[in-house]
PQR file of N, CA, C, O and H, with PARSE charges and radii, in Angstrom:
ATOM      1  N   MET A   1      73.814 114.863  81.167 -0.4000 1.5000
ATOM      2  CA  MET A   1      75.236 114.802  81.455 -0.0000 2.0000
ATOM      3  C   MET A   1      75.743 113.372  81.341  0.5500 1.7000
ATOM      4  O   MET A   1      75.191 112.456  81.950 -0.5500 1.4000
ATOM      5  N   SER A   2      76.779 113.194  80.571 -0.4000 1.5000
ATOM      6  CA  SER A   2      77.335 111.866  80.419 -0.0000 2.0000
ATOM      7  C   SER A   2      78.592 111.749  81.254  0.5500 1.7000
ATOM      8  O   SER A   2      79.343 112.714  81.394 -0.5500 1.4000
ATOM      9  H   SER A   2      77.227 113.938  80.077  0.4000 1.0000
ATOM     10  N   ARG A   3      78.817 110.599  81.794 -0.4000 1.5000
ATOM     11  CA  ARG A   3      80.014 110.367  82.604 -0.0000 2.0000
ATOM     12  C   ARG A   3      81.133 109.851  81.697  0.5500 1.7000
ATOM     13  O   ARG A   3      80.885 109.105  80.749 -0.5500 1.4000
ATOM     14  H   ARG A   3      78.207 109.815  81.679  0.4000 1.0000
ATOM     15  N   SER A   4      82.325 110.245  81.994 -0.4000 1.5000
ATOM     16  CA  SER A   4      83.440 109.737  81.201 -0.0000 2.0000
ATOM     17  C   SER A   4      83.768 108.327  81.649  0.5500 1.7000
ATOM     18  O   SER A   4      83.565 107.998  82.818 -0.5500 1.4000
ATOM     19  H   SER A   4      82.526 110.850  82.764  0.4000 1.0000
ATOM     20  N   PRO A   5      84.270 107.481  80.759 -0.5600 1.5000
ATOM     21  CA  PRO A   5      84.564 106.106  81.122  0.2800 2.0000
ATOM     22  C   PRO A   5      85.755 105.972  82.062  0.5500 1.7000
ATOM     23  O   PRO A   5      85.980 104.892  82.609 -0.5500 1.4000
ATOM     24  N   ILE A   6      86.512 107.022  82.260 -0.4000 1.5000
ATOM     25  CA  ILE A   6      87.680 106.959  83.127 -0.0000 2.0000
ATOM     26  C   ILE A   6      87.257 107.330  84.544  0.5500 1.7000
ATOM     27  O   ILE A   6      86.685 108.398  84.762 -0.5500 1.4000
ATOM     28  H   ILE A   6      86.329 107.899  81.815  0.4000 1.0000
ATOM     29  N   SER A   7      87.532 106.472  85.487 -0.4000 1.5000
ATOM     30  CA  SER A   7      87.150 106.782  86.873 -0.0000 2.0000
ATOM     31  C   SER A   7      88.149 107.731  87.513  0.5500 1.7000
ATOM     32  O   SER A   7      89.261 107.906  87.015 -0.5500 1.4000
ATOM     33  H   SER A   7      87.997 105.605  85.310  0.4000 1.0000
ATOM     34  N   ARG A   8      87.752 108.328  88.598 -0.4000 1.5000
ATOM     35  CA  ARG A   8      88.633 109.274  89.278 -0.0000 2.0000
ATOM     36  C   ARG A   8      89.868 108.592  89.855  0.5500 1.7000
ATOM     37  O   ARG A   8      90.947 109.185  89.873 -0.5500 1.4000
ATOM     38  H   ARG A   8      86.849 108.185  89.003  0.4000 1.0000
ATOM     39  N   SER A   9      89.729 107.385  90.315 -0.4000 1.5000
ATOM     40  CA  SER A   9      90.870 106.694  90.912 -0.0000 2.0000
ATOM     41  C   SER A   9      91.967 106.429  89.862  0.5500 1.7000
ATOM     42  O   SER A   9      93.154 106.528  90.169 -0.5500 1.4000
ATOM     43  H   SER A   9      88.853 106.904  90.301  0.4000 1.0000
ATOM     44  N   SER A  10      91.571 106.098  88.638 -0.4000 1.5000
ATOM     45  CA  SER A  10      92.588 105.887  87.609 -0.0000 2.0000
ATOM     46  C   SER A  10      93.231 107.196  87.195  0.5500 1.7000
ATOM     47  O   SER A  10      94.405 107.214  86.824 -0.5500 1.4000
ATOM     48  H   SER A  10      90.607 106.018  88.388  0.4000 1.0000
ATOM     49  N   LEU A  11      92.491 108.290  87.249 -0.4000 1.5000
ATOM     50  CA  LEU A  11      93.080 109.592  86.958 -0.0000 2.0000
ATOM     51  C   LEU A  11      94.106 109.972  87.996  0.5500 1.7000
ATOM     52  O   LEU A  11      95.179 110.473  87.659 -0.5500 1.4000
ATOM     53  H   LEU A  11      91.537 108.275  87.551  0.4000 1.0000
ATOM     54  N   SER A  12      93.789 109.739  89.265 -0.4000 1.5000
ATOM     55  CA  SER A  12      94.736 110.099  90.316 -0.0000 2.0000
ATOM     56  C   SER A  12      95.970 109.213  90.256  0.5500 1.7000
ATOM     57  O   SER A  12      97.074 109.676  90.544 -0.5500 1.4000
ATOM     58  H   SER A  12      92.917 109.332  89.539  0.4000 1.0000
ATOM     59  N   ARG A  13      95.805 107.959  89.890 -0.4000 1.5000
ATOM     60  CA  ARG A  13      96.972 107.081  89.774 -0.0000 2.0000
ATOM     61  C   ARG A  13      97.867 107.514  88.616  0.5500 1.7000
ATOM     62  O   ARG A  13      99.091 107.503  88.748 -0.5500 1.4000
ATOM     63  H   ARG A  13      94.908 107.583  89.656  0.4000 1.0000
ATOM     64  N   SER A  14      97.286 107.889  87.506 -0.4000 1.5000
ATOM     65  CA  SER A  14      98.115 108.283  86.366 -0.0000 2.0000
ATOM     66  C   SER A  14      98.838 109.594  86.634  0.5500 1.7000
ATOM     67  O   SER A  14      99.972 109.776  86.190 -0.5500 1.4000
ATOM     68  H   SER A  14      96.292 107.899  87.399  0.4000 1.0000
ATOM     69  N   SER A  15      98.197 110.508  87.353 -0.4000 1.5000
ATOM     70  CA  SER A  15      98.868 111.776  87.631 -0.0000 2.0000
ATOM     71  C   SER A  15      99.996 111.592  88.624  0.5500 1.7000
ATOM     72  O   SER A  15     101.021 112.266  88.520 -0.5500 1.4000
ATOM     73  H   SER A  15      97.276 110.360  87.713  0.4000 1.0000
ATOM     74  N   SER A  16      99.832 110.681  89.601 -0.4000 1.5000
ATOM     75  CA  SER A  16     100.894 110.451  90.581 -0.0000 2.0000
ATOM     76  C   SER A  16     102.068 109.727  89.927  0.5500 1.7000
ATOM     77  O   SER A  16     103.222 110.001  90.257 -0.5500 1.4000
ATOM     78  H   SER A  16      99.000 110.134  89.686  0.4000 1.0000
ATOM     79  N   SER A  17     101.788 108.811  89.009 -0.4000 1.5000
ATOM     80  CA  SER A  17     102.892 108.132  88.334 -0.0000 2.0000
ATOM     81  C   SER A  17     103.600 109.074  87.390  0.5500 1.7000
ATOM     82  O   SER A  17     104.810 108.957  87.195 -0.5500 1.4000
ATOM     83  H   SER A  17     100.851 108.588  88.741  0.4000 1.0000
ATOM     84  N   ARG A  18     102.882 109.996  86.805 -0.4000 1.5000
ATOM     85  CA  ARG A  18     103.515 110.991  85.949 -0.0000 2.0000
ATOM     86  C   ARG A  18     104.423 111.899  86.762  0.5500 1.7000
ATOM     87  O   ARG A  18     105.532 112.206  86.324 -0.5500 1.4000
ATOM     88  H   ARG A  18     101.899 110.091  86.963  0.4000 1.0000
ATOM     89  N   SER A  19     103.983 112.335  87.931 -0.4000 1.5000
ATOM     90  CA  SER A  19     104.807 113.233  88.743 -0.0000 2.0000
ATOM     91  C   SER A  19     106.054 112.516  89.209  0.5500 1.7000
ATOM     92  O   SER A  19     107.117 113.132  89.298 -0.5500 1.4000
ATOM     93  H   SER A  19     103.082 112.086  88.287  0.4000 1.0000
ATOM     94  N   GLY A  20     105.955 111.214  89.512 -0.4000 1.5000
ATOM     95  CA  GLY A  20     107.143 110.448  89.865 -0.0000 2.0000
ATOM     96  C   GLY A  20     108.098 110.345  88.700  0.5500 1.7000
ATOM     97  O   GLY A  20     109.313 110.448  88.874 -0.5500 1.4000
ATOM     98  H   GLY A  20     105.091 110.715  89.439  0.4000 1.0000
ATOM     99  N   GLY A  21     107.555 110.143  87.510 -0.4000 1.5000
ATOM    100  CA  GLY A  21     108.399 110.085  86.315 -0.0000 2.0000
ATOM    101  C   GLY A  21     108.996 111.429  85.981  0.5500 1.7000
ATOM    102  O   GLY A  21     110.142 111.504  85.539 -0.5500 1.4000
ATOM    103  H   GLY A  21     106.568 110.060  87.369  0.4000 1.0000
ATOM    104  N   SER A  22     108.242 112.490  86.184 -0.4000 1.5000
ATOM    105  CA  SER A  22     108.782 113.809  85.873 -0.0000 2.0000
ATOM    106  C   SER A  22     109.838 114.203  86.883  0.5500 1.7000
ATOM    107  O   SER A  22     110.792 114.899  86.534 -0.5500 1.4000
ATOM    108  H   SER A  22     107.311 112.429  86.543  0.4000 1.0000
ATOM    109  N   ARG A  23     109.691 113.770  88.139 -0.4000 1.5000
ATOM    110  CA  ARG A  23     110.736 114.047  89.128 -0.0000 2.0000
ATOM    111  C   ARG A  23     112.031 113.349  88.738  0.5500 1.7000
ATOM    112  O   ARG A  23     113.109 113.933  88.849 -0.5500 1.4000
ATOM    113  H   ARG A  23     108.916 113.205  88.423  0.4000 1.0000
ATOM    114  N   ALA A  24     111.933 112.120  88.287 -0.4000 1.5000
ATOM    115  CA  ALA A  24     113.106 111.377  87.863 -0.0000 2.0000
ATOM    116  C   ALA A  24     113.733 112.049  86.650  0.5500 1.7000
ATOM    117  O   ALA A  24     114.957 112.136  86.557 -0.5500 1.4000
ATOM    118  H   ALA A  24     111.057 111.646  88.197  0.4000 1.0000
ATOM    119  N   LEU A  25     112.919 112.521  85.729 -0.4000 1.5000
ATOM    120  CA  LEU A  25     113.437 113.202  84.543 -0.0000 2.0000
ATOM    121  C   LEU A  25     114.129 114.510  84.925  0.5500 1.7000
ATOM    122  O   LEU A  25     115.201 114.818  84.404 -0.5500 1.4000
ATOM    123  H   LEU A  25     111.925 112.451  85.805  0.4000 1.0000
ATOM    124  N   ILE A  26     113.531 115.271  85.821 -0.4000 1.5000
ATOM    125  CA  ILE A  26     114.136 116.512  86.280 -0.0000 2.0000
ATOM    126  C   ILE A  26     115.440 116.225  86.978  0.5500 1.7000
ATOM    127  O   ILE A  26     116.421 116.934  86.751 -0.5500 1.4000
ATOM    128  H   ILE A  26     112.660 115.021  86.244  0.4000 1.0000
ATOM    129  N   LEU A  27     115.491 115.205  87.825 -0.4000 1.5000
ATOM    130  CA  LEU A  27     116.727 114.841  88.506 -0.0000 2.0000
ATOM    131  C   LEU A  27     117.800 114.435  87.506  0.5500 1.7000
ATOM    132  O   LEU A  27     118.962 114.811  87.659 -0.5500 1.4000
ATOM    133  H   LEU A  27     114.694 114.629  88.010  0.4000 1.0000
ATOM    134  N   LEU A  28     117.429 113.680  86.496 -0.4000 1.5000
ATOM    135  CA  LEU A  28     118.391 113.260  85.467 -0.0000 2.0000
ATOM    136  C   LEU A  28     118.935 114.484  84.726  0.5500 1.7000
ATOM    137  O   LEU A  28     120.139 114.571  84.484 -0.5500 1.4000
ATOM    138  H   LEU A  28     116.485 113.374  86.372  0.4000 1.0000
ATOM    139  N   VAL A  29     118.083 115.409  84.371 -0.4000 1.5000
ATOM    140  CA  VAL A  29     118.526 116.626  83.679 -0.0000 2.0000
ATOM    141  C   VAL A  29     119.464 117.452  84.546  0.5500 1.7000
ATOM    142  O   VAL A  29     120.467 117.976  84.061 -0.5500 1.4000
ATOM    143  H   VAL A  29     117.105 115.339  84.567  0.4000 1.0000
ATOM    144  N   VAL A  30     119.137 117.567  85.830 -0.4000 1.5000
ATOM    145  CA  VAL A  30     120.002 118.319  86.760 -0.0000 2.0000
ATOM    146  C   VAL A  30     121.369 117.670  86.889  0.5500 1.7000
ATOM    147  O   VAL A  30     122.386 118.365  86.906 -0.5500 1.4000
ATOM    148  H   VAL A  30     118.322 117.141  86.224  0.4000 1.0000
ATOM    149  N   VAL A  31     121.406 116.359  86.978 -0.4000 1.5000
ATOM    150  CA  VAL A  31     122.674 115.647  87.105 -0.0000 2.0000
ATOM    151  C   VAL A  31     123.499 115.820  85.823  0.5500 1.7000
ATOM    152  O   VAL A  31     124.708 116.042  85.901 -0.5500 1.4000
ATOM    153  H   VAL A  31     120.580 115.795  86.964  0.4000 1.0000
ATOM    154  N   ILE A  32     122.884 115.725  84.673 -0.4000 1.5000
ATOM    155  CA  ILE A  32     123.597 115.888  83.407 -0.0000 2.0000
ATOM    156  C   ILE A  32     124.144 117.293  83.288  0.5500 1.7000
ATOM    157  O   ILE A  32     125.291 117.477  82.880 -0.5500 1.4000
ATOM    158  H   ILE A  32     121.902 115.545  84.609  0.4000 1.0000
ATOM    159  N   VAL A  33     123.340 118.298  83.639 -0.4000 1.5000
ATOM    160  CA  VAL A  33     123.796 119.700  83.570 -0.0000 2.0000
ATOM    161  C   VAL A  33     124.958 119.916  84.526  0.5500 1.7000
ATOM    162  O   VAL A  33     125.914 120.610  84.179 -0.5500 1.4000
ATOM    163  H   VAL A  33     122.408 118.149  83.971  0.4000 1.0000
ATOM    164  N   ALA A  34     124.898 119.336  85.728 -0.4000 1.5000
ATOM    165  CA  ALA A  34     125.974 119.477  86.695 -0.0000 2.0000
ATOM    166  C   ALA A  34     127.261 118.827  86.195  0.5500 1.7000
ATOM    167  O   ALA A  34     128.347 119.378  86.375 -0.5500 1.4000
ATOM    168  H   ALA A  34     124.121 118.773  86.010  0.4000 1.0000
ATOM    169  N   LEU A  35     127.141 117.658  85.569 -0.4000 1.5000
ATOM    170  CA  LEU A  35     128.322 116.984  85.032 -0.0000 2.0000
ATOM    171  C   LEU A  35     128.958 117.778  83.904  0.5500 1.7000
ATOM    172  O   LEU A  35     130.179 117.932  83.862 -0.5500 1.4000
ATOM    173  H   LEU A  35     126.258 117.211  85.423  0.4000 1.0000
ATOM    174  N   VAL A  36     128.142 118.278  82.997 -0.4000 1.5000
ATOM    175  CA  VAL A  36     128.651 119.060  81.865 -0.0000 2.0000
ATOM    176  C   VAL A  36     129.290 120.337  82.382  0.5500 1.7000
ATOM    177  O   VAL A  36     130.364 120.725  81.923 -0.5500 1.4000
ATOM    178  H   VAL A  36     127.151 118.153  83.032  0.4000 1.0000
ATOM    179  N   GLY A  37     128.639 120.995  83.333 -0.4000 1.5000
ATOM    180  CA  GLY A  37     129.202 122.220  83.908 -0.0000 2.0000
ATOM    181  C   GLY A  37     130.525 121.950  84.622  0.5500 1.7000
ATOM    182  O   GLY A  37     131.464 122.738  84.509 -0.5500 1.4000
ATOM    183  H   GLY A  37     127.766 120.681  83.706  0.4000 1.0000
ATOM    184  N   GLY A  38     130.599 120.852  85.348 -0.4000 1.5000
ATOM    185  CA  GLY A  38     131.848 120.503  86.030 -0.0000 2.0000
ATOM    186  C   GLY A  38     132.971 120.188  85.060  0.5500 1.7000
ATOM    187  O   GLY A  38     134.115 120.588  85.273 -0.5500 1.4000
ATOM    188  H   GLY A  38     129.836 120.212  85.440  0.4000 1.0000
ATOM    189  N   LEU A  39     132.640 119.463  83.985 -0.4000 1.5000
ATOM    190  CA  LEU A  39     133.663 119.189  82.978 -0.0000 2.0000
ATOM    191  C   LEU A  39     134.144 120.445  82.288  0.5500 1.7000
ATOM    192  O   LEU A  39     135.335 120.590  82.012 -0.5500 1.4000
ATOM    193  H   LEU A  39     131.711 119.138  83.812  0.4000 1.0000
ATOM    194  N   PHE A  40     133.230 121.350  82.008 -0.4000 1.5000
ATOM    195  CA  PHE A  40     133.594 122.620  81.379 -0.0000 2.0000
ATOM    196  C   PHE A  40     134.497 123.435  82.321  0.5500 1.7000
ATOM    197  O   PHE A  40     135.484 124.027  81.885 -0.5500 1.4000
ATOM    198  H   PHE A  40     132.262 121.232  82.232  0.4000 1.0000
ATOM    199  N   PHE A  41     134.150 123.456  83.607 -0.4000 1.5000
ATOM    200  CA  PHE A  41     134.953 124.200  84.572 -0.0000 2.0000
ATOM    201  C   PHE A  41     136.344 123.604  84.687  0.5500 1.7000
ATOM    202  O   PHE A  41     137.334 124.336  84.701 -0.5500 1.4000
ATOM    203  H   PHE A  41     133.349 122.975  83.961  0.4000 1.0000
ATOM    204  N   LEU A  42     136.429 122.279  84.770 -0.4000 1.5000
ATOM    205  CA  LEU A  42     137.724 121.628  84.934 -0.0000 2.0000
ATOM    206  C   LEU A  42     138.572 121.757  83.662  0.5500 1.7000
ATOM    207  O   LEU A  42     139.793 121.881  83.751 -0.5500 1.4000
ATOM    208  H   LEU A  42     135.625 121.685  84.759  0.4000 1.0000
ATOM    209  N   SER A  43     137.954 121.730  82.503 -0.4000 1.5000
ATOM    210  CA  SER A  43     138.729 121.862  81.260 -0.0000 2.0000
ATOM    211  C   SER A  43     139.289 123.260  81.111  0.5500 1.7000
ATOM    212  O   SER A  43     140.357 123.437  80.526 -0.5500 1.4000
ATOM    213  H   SER A  43     136.961 121.630  82.431  0.4000 1.0000
ATOM    214  N   GLY A  44     138.599 124.243  81.622 -0.4000 1.5000
ATOM    215  CA  GLY A  44     139.096 125.635  81.546 -0.0000 2.0000
ATOM    216  C   GLY A  44     140.226 125.907  82.519  0.5500 1.7000
ATOM    217  O   GLY A  44     141.052 126.786  82.271 -0.5500 1.4000
ATOM    218  H   GLY A  44     137.731 124.099  82.097  0.4000 1.0000
ATOM    219  N   SER A  45     140.283 125.169  83.629 -0.4000 1.5000
ATOM    220  CA  SER A  45     141.308 125.424  84.618 -0.0000 2.0000
ATOM    221  C   SER A  45     142.613 124.680  84.330  0.5500 1.7000
ATOM    222  O   SER A  45     143.633 124.981  84.949 -0.5500 1.4000
ATOM    223  H   SER A  45     139.612 124.455  83.830  0.4000 1.0000
ATOM    224  N   ALA A  46     142.605 123.729  83.418 -0.4000 1.5000
ATOM    225  CA  ALA A  46     143.791 122.933  83.110 -0.0000 2.0000
ATOM    226  C   ALA A  46     144.543 123.548  81.928  0.5500 1.7000
ATOM    227  O   ALA A  46     144.436 123.063  80.801 -0.5500 1.4000
ATOM    228  H   ALA A  46     141.777 123.484  82.915  0.4000 1.0000
ATOM    229  N   THR A  47     145.298 124.610  82.184 -0.4000 1.5000
ATOM    230  CA  THR A  47     146.080 125.254  81.118 -0.0000 2.0000
ATOM    231  C   THR A  47     147.541 124.909  81.305  0.5500 1.7000
ATOM    232  O   THR A  47     148.025 124.781  82.430 -0.5500 1.4000
ATOM    233  H   THR A  47     145.384 125.004  83.099  0.4000 1.0000
ATOM    234  N   GLU A  48     148.228 124.762  80.207 -0.4000 1.5000
ATOM    235  CA  GLU A  48     149.671 124.465  80.263 -0.0000 2.0000
ATOM    236  C   GLU A  48     150.428 125.760  80.453  0.5500 1.7000
ATOM    237  O   GLU A  48     150.074 126.797  79.892 -0.5500 1.4000
ATOM    238  H   GLU A  48     147.835 124.866  79.293  0.4000 1.0000
ATOM    239  N   LYS A  49     151.482 125.682  81.258 -0.4000 1.5000
ATOM    240  CA  LYS A  49     152.361 126.820  81.455 -0.0000 2.0000
ATOM    241  C   LYS A  49     153.638 126.580  80.673  0.5500 1.7000
ATOM    242  O   LYS A  49     154.143 125.458  80.648 -0.5500 1.4000
ATOM    243  H   LYS A  49     151.769 124.840  81.714  0.4000 1.0000
ATOM    244  N   PRO A  50     154.166 127.606  80.039 -0.5600 1.5000
ATOM    245  CA  PRO A  50     155.425 127.411  79.302  0.2800 2.0000
ATOM    246  C   PRO A  50     156.571 127.113  80.280  0.5500 1.7000
ATOM    247  O   PRO A  50     156.560 127.588  81.416 -0.5500 1.4000
ATOM    248  N   PRO A  51     157.561 126.325  79.833 -0.5600 1.5000
ATOM    249  CA  PRO A  51     158.686 126.028  80.731  0.2800 2.0000
ATOM    250  C   PRO A  51     159.495 127.277  81.052  0.5500 1.7000
ATOM    251  O   PRO A  51     159.669 128.155  80.207 -0.5500 1.4000
ATOM    252  N   VAL A  52     159.986 127.342  82.286 -0.4000 1.5000
ATOM    253  CA  VAL A  52     160.753 128.480  82.738 -0.0000 2.0000
ATOM    254  C   VAL A  52     162.199 128.051  82.848  0.5500 1.7000
ATOM    255  O   VAL A  52     162.487 127.020  83.456 -0.5500 1.4000
ATOM    256  H   VAL A  52     159.844 126.629  82.972  0.4000 1.0000
ATOM    257  N   THR A  53     163.124 128.819  82.273 -0.4000 1.5000
ATOM    258  CA  THR A  53     164.539 128.530  82.339 -0.0000 2.0000
ATOM    259  C   THR A  53     165.077 128.999  83.686  0.5500 1.7000
ATOM    260  O   THR A  53     164.873 130.142  84.093 -0.5500 1.4000
ATOM    261  H   THR A  53     162.889 129.656  81.779  0.4000 1.0000
ATOM    262  N   VAL A  54     165.767 128.090  84.363 -0.4000 1.5000
ATOM    263  CA  VAL A  54     166.330 128.420  85.688 -0.0000 2.0000
ATOM    264  C   VAL A  54     167.842 128.274  85.568  0.5500 1.7000
ATOM    265  O   VAL A  54     168.342 127.225  85.161 -0.5500 1.4000
ATOM    266  H   VAL A  54     165.932 127.161  84.032  0.4000 1.0000
ATOM    267  N   GLU A  55     168.567 129.332  85.925 -0.4000 1.5000
ATOM    268  CA  GLU A  55     170.036 129.296  85.899 -0.0000 2.0000
ATOM    269  C   GLU A  55     170.540 128.954  87.286  0.5500 1.7000
ATOM    270  O   GLU A  55     170.114 129.536  88.284 -0.5500 1.4000
ATOM    271  H   GLU A  55     168.161 130.184  86.256  0.4000 1.0000
ATOM    272  N   LYS A  56     171.458 127.994  87.331 -0.4000 1.5000
ATOM    273  CA  LYS A  56     172.052 127.596  88.598 -0.0000 2.0000
ATOM    274  C   LYS A  56     173.558 127.750  88.504  0.5500 1.7000
ATOM    275  O   LYS A  56     174.155 127.579  87.441 -0.5500 1.4000
ATOM    276  H   LYS A  56     171.803 127.521  86.521  0.4000 1.0000
ATOM    277  N   ARG A  57     174.144 128.069  89.612 -0.4000 1.5000
ATOM    278  CA  ARG A  57     175.607 128.154  89.666 -0.0000 2.0000
ATOM    279  C   ARG A  57     176.178 126.758  89.751  0.5500 1.7000
ATOM    280  O   ARG A  57     175.683 125.916  90.500 -0.5500 1.4000
ATOM    281  H   ARG A  57     173.659 128.208  90.476  0.4000 1.0000
ATOM    282  N   VAL A  58     177.240 126.514  88.966 -0.4000 1.5000
ATOM    283  CA  VAL A  58     177.868 125.205  88.927 -0.0000 2.0000
ATOM    284  C   VAL A  58     179.328 125.395  89.346  0.5500 1.7000
ATOM    285  O   VAL A  58     179.993 126.324  88.887 -0.5500 1.4000
ATOM    286  H   VAL A  58     177.642 127.198  88.358  0.4000 1.0000
ATOM    287  N   ALA A  59     179.815 124.525  90.206 -0.4000 1.5000
ATOM    288  CA  ALA A  59     181.207 124.618  90.650 -0.0000 2.0000
ATOM    289  C   ALA A  59     182.143 124.250  89.484  0.5500 1.7000
ATOM    290  O   ALA A  59     181.774 123.458  88.617 -0.5500 1.4000
ATOM    291  H   ALA A  59     179.275 123.771  90.579  0.4000 1.0000
ATOM    292  N   LEU A  60     183.340 124.824  89.469 -0.4000 1.5000
ATOM    293  CA  LEU A  60     184.287 124.585  88.383 -0.0000 2.0000
ATOM    294  C   LEU A  60     184.741 123.123  88.338  0.5500 1.7000
ATOM    295  O   LEU A  60     185.085 122.625  87.267 -0.5500 1.4000
ATOM    296  H   LEU A  60     183.639 125.468  90.173  0.4000 1.0000
ATOM    297  N   GLU A  61     184.748 122.441  89.457 -0.4000 1.5000
ATOM    298  CA  GLU A  61     185.173 121.038  89.476 -0.0000 2.0000
ATOM    299  C   GLU A  61     184.223 120.166  88.639  0.5500 1.7000
ATOM    300  O   GLU A  61     184.652 119.202  88.005 -0.5500 1.4000
ATOM    301  H   GLU A  61     184.468 122.846  90.328  0.4000 1.0000
ATOM    302  N   ASN A  62     182.953 120.510  88.644 -0.4000 1.5000
ATOM    303  CA  ASN A  62     181.975 119.739  87.873 -0.0000 2.0000
ATOM    304  C   ASN A  62     182.137 119.983  86.387  0.5500 1.7000
ATOM    305  O   ASN A  62     181.818 119.100  85.592 -0.5500 1.4000
ATOM    306  H   ASN A  62     182.604 121.294  89.159  0.4000 1.0000
ATOM    307  N   LEU A  63     182.619 121.144  85.983 -0.4000 1.5000
ATOM    308  CA  LEU A  63     182.797 121.441  84.557 -0.0000 2.0000
ATOM    309  C   LEU A  63     184.025 120.740  83.993  0.5500 1.7000
ATOM    310  O   LEU A  63     184.057 120.458  82.795 -0.5500 1.4000
ATOM    311  H   LEU A  63     182.878 121.862  86.629  0.4000 1.0000
ATOM    312  N   ALA A  64     185.032 120.451  84.803 -0.4000 1.5000
ATOM    313  CA  ALA A  64     186.269 119.859  84.329 -0.0000 2.0000
ATOM    314  C   ALA A  64     186.072 118.403  83.923  0.5500 1.7000
ATOM    315  O   ALA A  64     186.850 117.898  83.113 -0.5500 1.4000
ATOM    316  H   ALA A  64     185.006 120.680  85.775  0.4000 1.0000
ATOM    317  N   ASN A  65     185.078 117.714  84.444 -0.4000 1.5000
ATOM    318  CA  ASN A  65     184.901 116.283  84.123 -0.0000 2.0000
ATOM    319  C   ASN A  65     184.404 116.143  82.758  0.5500 1.7000
ATOM    320  O   ASN A  65     184.188 115.025  82.291 -0.5500 1.4000
ATOM    321  H   ASN A  65     184.446 118.123  85.101  0.4000 1.0000
TER
END
């Protein structure tokens, strides 16, 4: 049986640093997805409404000027 040149301590260090990096990557992906989803939601809710004509009564004195 031959031993591998990589010691167990270096394997455990590399796996812990990878999990820290993968957590950061997952967090980054979640933040990006949340931002894109929020922008999509806000863009769908901002619709223009057509102007509505409102008729008001005007006194005859105002029309004479």
